[in-house]
N, C-alpha and C positions, 0 to 999 in steps of 0.2 A: 622451518618445521611446522607442520600443520597442528593446530590446536583442537581439531575436530575429527571425528570419524565420519565417513561418508564420502561422496554423496549417497544419500538414501533415496530411492524412488518412493514416492508417496502416492497412493491411489486416489486420495481426495483431490478434487480439482482436475486440472489438465497440465500434465508435465511438471507437476509439483516436485520439488527436490528439497531434501533436508540435510543439515549437518549437525551432528550431535556432539556436545561437549564430552571430552574424555572423562571429566570428573562430574560431580554432582552439580548440575546447572543452577544458576541463580535467576537467569533471565530467559525469556523467549522473545526472539526477534522475528517478525514476519514481514516479508517484502510482498507488496501487492502491485502488480503492473497496471498499466492504463489501457486506453483504447487501442485495439489492434496490437497489443503487446504480447510478451512471452515471459513465462516464469523466470527464465534465466537470461535470455538475450537482452531484455530491457535494461538489465543492470550492469552489463559490461563486465568490469573487473571486480565487482562486489563479491562474488563467490570466492575468488582467490584471496581478496584482501581480508575478509572476515576470518579466514583460516590462518592468516599470518599475524594478524594484529592481536596483541595481548588483551586489549579491552574487550574482545569477544570471547576470550578463553572460557569464561564461565557462563556462556550463553548457548542455548540451542537456537539455530537459525534455519528458517524455512522460507523458501521462495515459492510462493503460492501462485498457481496458474488457473485461469478460468476462461470461459468463452466470453470475450469482451466485445463481440460483434453482434451475435444473433439473439442475445438475451436482453431483457429489459433490466433497468437499474434495480428495481425492487427484487427481482429474482437473484441478481448478482449479490445483493446485500444478504439475502438468506443463505446463499452458498458460502459466502465469506464468514458469516456469523457461525454457521454450523462447523466450518473448518476450525476457526479459532476455539470454539467451545470444546472441540475434540483435542486440539493440539495443546491446550493448557494443562492437560493431564498426559504427560509423556508416556505413561504406561499403556495408553490407548493407541499409540502410534505403531506402525508395522515393525519398526526396528527396535521396539521395546525389549524384545527377547534378548538383545545383545547388551542390555544395560542392567545395572543394579540400582533401581529407583525405589526408595523406601515407601511403604504404605502411607498414604495421607500427604504425600509430597505436594507442594505448591510453589510455583515460581514467585519470586519477589516482585518482578516487573515484567510487563508485556509491552514491547516496543513494536509499533506498527509503522513501517516505512512504505509510503505509497506514492505513486506517480499519476498525475492527471485524473482520469476517471477513477483510478484506484482510490484516490483521496475521497471522492464523493461516496463511493460505496462503503469505504471504511467508516466514515462519519455516520452514514445510514445504519451500518451494523452496530455502532456504538449506541445509537438511539434505540435500536431493537434490543440490544443487550440490557439496556436500562428497563425497557418494558418487560423483559423476561426475568429481571432480577438476578442477572448473572453475577456470581460472587467475584469474578476476576475483573470486572469492569473498572473499578477504581485503581487497579494496578497499571492501567494502560497509559502509554505515552505515544504521541503521534508526531511523525516527521513526514511532511508532505513536500514533494517536488512538483512544481507547476500544477497545483490543484485546479480542478475545473469547477469549483463551487459556484461561480457566477456564469457558467456556460462556456461554450467553445465556439470557435469560428470554423469548425470542421468542414462544412460545405464550401467555405471560401478558401480552404487551405489543404485540399486533399493531397497535394504534392508532398507535404511533410508527413501526413498521417498514413498515406498509402504510397509505397514506392512504385513508380512506373505505371500509374493508372491512366486510363483513357477518359475522355469526356463522357462517353457513353456509360462507363462504369460509375462515374461520379453521380449521374442522374439515377442510375439503378440503385446505388448504395443507400441513398437517402430514404428510399422506400423499403428496401430490404432489411435494413438494420435499425430496429426501433430505438436503440440506444442513442442514435444521432439526434432524434427528437427529444429524448430525455436530457440531453446535454445542450440543447439550444438555449440561448439567453432568455431568461424569464420563464423557463418551463415550469410546469406544475411540480415536478419532482424537486427541482432546485429551490423553488419558492417555499415549498413545504419543509425542505431540509433546513433552510435558514430560520424559518419561523419556529420550528420545533427545537432547534438548537438554542435559539435565543431564549425561549421559555425556560428551559432547564438551566441555562447559565445565569439567568436573572434570579432564579430560586437559590442558586449556590451549590457548592459541592459537586461541580460537574467539570472538573479539570480534565476528565477523560475526553472532553469534546474540544479542548484547546490544542492547537497544533503549532509546531515549529515549521514555518513555511519558507521555502526557498524558491525564488523565481529564476527563470532563465532571462538573461539580459536581452536576448533577441527573439523572445517568444511572440509568434503571430497566430497561435492556435487557441489559447485560453485567455479569458479576461482576467488580468492581474488586478485584483482588488481584495482588500482586507475583509476577512470573514469573522463576524461576531467578535469574540474575545481572544482570537489567536494571538500568539506572541508576536512581537515586531518582526516583520519579514526581513529576509536577507536575499542577496542576489549573487549568482555566480556569473562572472563576466565571460563574454565570448562563448555563450552557450545558447542552444536553441531549445525548443520545447522537448524534443526527443533526446538531446544530449545532456541536459542538465542533471540527470540522474545517473550518468554513466562515468564513474571515475576510471582513471587509468593508473598504472603503476607510477607514472610521472606526475599526474594531476589528481590529487587526492581530495579536491574541494568537497565533493559530495559526501565522501566518507566522514569528513570532519563534522558535518552537521548531524550525522547519525550518532557519532560518538558523544555528542552533547547530552544525549538521553541515556547513555549506558551507565 
C-alpha cells in the first residue's frame, strides 16, 4: 500500500515529479540526478520504494529534473537553490490545494540525495543558501552517490555517460556542453567549491556541507576521493557509475544509505 499521494507533476525544473505524504510531513526529500540524467529514470526503483517503505511515510519526496547538458554548473546551482527554496514551503507547490498544511509550517529535516554532477551543484547550492541566509539550510542532510567533486573522466568514458555515441559526437559534445569543462579535473568551479567549503567548515557549524558518500565499486567516470569533512565513504559492490544509485526490489543497497538520514 502506498504511503503517498501522487505522482504530482511539478512545473519547476524538467520532468520533476513529487509524492506527498498523506499526513502532515516531517521531512522533505529531494533527489537530484547527474550528468545526462533524468528526474525519474536515474533512480530506477526509488519512486516505488519510497512509497512502500514506512521510513518515508512522513516525508514529502521530490525527484527534481534539470538541463544537465547545455547549462553551466553555476546556472544549475541557481535553479536547484530556487527549487529547494520553493519546495521547503509545501503551500507553494502546485498540489498544495489538495492538502491541509497549517500556516507557518516548516519541515524538520531536508534530505538531498544526489548523483554525480548533482552532488556538485547541490553543494554549490548549499554555499549559495548560506550567502543568502536561507533559514532552512541547517536542516539539510546530504547523501551523495558517486559525487564528481574532484572531476570526471567524461571525455575518456563517453560510452558509460552517453549510450550509443559515435566518435564524431564525442568531439562535438566537449565543445557544445560547457558542463563538461566545469567537471574536468582541477577546473575553476571545482577548485572554488572545495576552497569555499573548507573555509566554512573550518569556521564551524556547517554540517549542511558534510555528506554521506557512496562510491561505485567499478566507477571509471569520476575521481573517487574524500572531500573536506565528509563522513567516511562506503561502497556498493558490483556497481558502475550509473548503476550505484539504482536500487531494485531485490537489491536495496542504495535505499539503505538514504534511510540513514531519515
